[in-house]
N, C-alpha and C positions, 0 to 999 in steps of 0.2 A: 477673339470673343470667348473661346473656351476657357482661357486663362481668367477672364473676368468672372465667368460663371463659377469656376473653382474658387476664386478669391472670395466671392460673396458666400459661397457654401461654407468655406472654412471660417469666414468671419462670423457667420451665424452660430456655427458649432462652438467656436472658441469663446464667443461672447457669452454663451449660455454657461460655459464651464470654467472660464478663467478670468472673469472680470470682477473688479471691486466696484461697488457703488461709491460715488463721490459725496454722498450726503452724510457720511459718518467719518470719524477719524479725528486725530488730534493734529492741530497745526504745529509744525516744527520749523525751526530756523536753521537746520543742519546744512542746507544747501548754500547758505551765505558763505560759509567757510570754503566750500568747493568752488565757488564762482571766481575766486581770486587765483586759483591754480593755473599753471601752464596747461593749455588745452590741446596742444599738438598731440595727435593720436589718441585723444580722449573725447568723450562727449562734452559739448559746451553747454553750460546752464544759461538759459535765457531769462531775462526779466521782460516786463512789458516794453520798456524802452529799447532794449537790444533786439527784441522781436520785431518791433516796428522798423528798426534800421536794417536788420539783416534778412528778414523774411518777407513781411508784407505790411505796408503802411495802410491799414484799413481805415484809418482816420481820414486820409486824403482820398482814397478810392474804395469806399465801403462796398460798392456793388461790383467792382472789377478786381479779380485776383491778379495782382501784379507782383510776381516773385522778384525780390530784391537781390537774391544771392547769385554768386558766380558759379556755384556747383549745386547739383541736386541735393536735397536734404531729407533726412529722416528726423521727425520731431516726436519725441516720446513724452506724452503727458502722463505724469506719475505722481505718487505721493509716497513718503517714507513709510507710512503705516500699511501700505497695500502689499500683501504677500505676492501676488502675481507680478507686481511692479518690481519687487526685489528679485524675483526669479529671472526677469528679462534684463535687469541691470548689467550683469556680467556679459550677456550677449551683446548689448549695445556697446559696452567697453571694447569687446573683441572686434566688433564690426567697425568701430571708429579707428582702430589700429589697422585693420585689414584694408579698409577703403580710404585711408588717409590720402588726401590730395585728389580724390575722385568724388566724394560726397561729404557733406557735413552731417554729423550726428548731434542733434540738439536735444536738451531735456528741459521740460517746463514743469515745475512743481505746482500742481493745481491748487494746493492750499495757499500758497503765497501769491500765485498769479491767477486769481479767480476770474478776472476780467478776460484774460486770454482763453481760459477754459470755457467761458460763456460764449465768446465769439465763435468758437468751434463746436458749441453745444456738446461738450464732453460731459456725459452723464455716468459713464463707468470707465474705470481705468484698470490696466493701462490702455491708453488709446494712442495709436501711432499714426502720424500724418506723413505720408510719402509725398514729397514735393519734387516734381520734375522741373527741369529748367523751363520748359514750355508746356503749356496746357494746365489743366486743373489738378489740384492735389487730391489724394485718395486717403480717406480715414479708415483705419483698421482698429476695431475695439477688441480687447482681450489679448492674452499672451499667445504668441506663436512660437514655434521652434526656431532655432537658429537657422536651420536650412530653409525654412519658409521665408524668413526675413531676407536671407541672402538671395533667394529666388526672386522675390519682389524687387529688390534693389537692382539685380542684374537685368531683369526683363523689363521692368517699368521705368526705372530711373536711368540706368546706363544703356538700355536697349541692346544688350548683348545677344 
């Protein structure tokens, strides 16, 4: 319970200081090139279609969260124009390598995948969804430190 209280406290503090609003910015297509790369040890870029296949088919079960993955996941909602998003991008790269085979690290470009951003009511970015194998996912708005992401992954997703 104390971890949840600390989590929400950090969420509020970082949201106030490290988030970008999603109502401004330019739409880019840079992630299209990245989607075709080998994703082993790297974050995987999701589209609407791949999200429905790999994470949650909200079209079939809109009221029930049913995680489709075989490993816990960290889903980074981002935009190329967002400075805090660019700040955590290397952290997500590092975590993808460190936790390869234990969790999935996914990235969703909110400019290209506006419907997914709307499903999760993403209003500021970065927004990171922590998805355990069982139970409900947890959304974290704002940029955190690498150590904080690692702690959430270890304690909430991997139950270390």
